[in-house]
N, C-alpha and C positions, 0 to 999 in steps of 0.2 A: 312381368307387370310393369317394370320401369324400363326406361330406354337403356340400350346397351352401353352407353357412355357413363352411366351411373356407377358409383363405387360400391354399391350395395343393392340388394333387392330381395324379393321373396317370390316363391312359386308355391301354389297350394294345389293339393289333390286329395281325394278320398281313397283310403286304403284300409281294408278290413274294418269298415264302418267308423274309422277315425279320420279326422282331418289332419293331414300331414302338411305342415308349413315348412318348406325348406328355404333357409336363408343363405345368402351368399355375400361375400365381400366384407366390408367393415361395418360392424354394428357399434356405432358411436352415437353421440348426441344428435347429429344430423339425421342418421338413420332413424332414431327414435322420433324425431319431428316429422319425418316424411312417411314412415311406415306405421306409426301408431294408429292412425284412423283406419287404414285398410285392414290391419291385423285385428283391431278390435271388432270390426264388422265381421270378419271371417270367424273369429272366436264366438261372437254373439250368435251368428246364424248357423253355426255347426250344430249338428244333432248329437254327435258322439264326442268322445274324448279328443283331446288336442295333442298332437305330437309336433314339437318344435325341433327341427333338424338343423344343427349347427355345424355339420361336417364340412361345409363349403365356406364357413366364415373364416376370415383371415385376421380379424382384429375384433376384440371385445373389451369394452370399458363400461363405466357406470351407466352411460347412455344406453348401451345395448342391454345391460341388466335391467334397466328401467322398462325397456320395451318388452322383455320377456316376462317381467313381473306384471305388467299391465295385461298381457294376454292371459297369464295365469289367473289374475283376478276376474277377468271377464268370463273365463271358462268356469270358474268356481261359482259365479253368480247363478249359473244354470246347472250347478252341481255336476260338472264334468271334471274328469281327471286331466292332468297335464303331465306329459313326459318330455324330457329333453334328450336329444341324441347328441352326445358330446364325445368325440374321439380324441380331442386335443388335450393332453395332460395339463397344459398351461391354463386352458379355460376351466378345467375341473378345479384347478387350484384357485382361480379367481372366484368361482362359485363357493368354494369352501371358505375362503377368506372373507367373502361377503356375507357368510352365514346363510346361504341359500340352498345348501345341500338337502335340507329337510323340506324345502318349499316346492320341490319338483321331484318326480320320479326321474332318475337319471340312468341312461343306458349308453353303452358304447357303440351300438349299431341300431339300425332301424328295425330289424327283425325283433330284437329284444324289447325295444320300446313299444312295439305293436302287441307284444304278449301281455296278458294280464299279469299284474304283480311285478312290474319292473322296479317298483320301489325297493329300496335297499341295495340297489346296484352300487358297487364300490365307486367312490369318488377319490 
């Protein structure tokens, strides 16, 4: 979606009737500014639940958390579920410290996130 020289980006595809948005690179305040509108559009236009895949993310701060929360809010407006794929223990800690572990279904891999009932996955 973004040029190759960008330090972040996203790719979206549908899998098992869910929109999977795979992020890569640094999710910070700049990524929030650039990706917020396209991500909101994807979340708004999706018909199924949303899966946000963070496995290729190299950096996550409050700007990145804001981006994820905006996507969650947009999906919830249309009564859809949101799952995060997080395999980085440090990112799981950030989510826990930010008080967001109950705000998302969290899974360690894509297959688990695509299954119904990923909520309650350990963080």
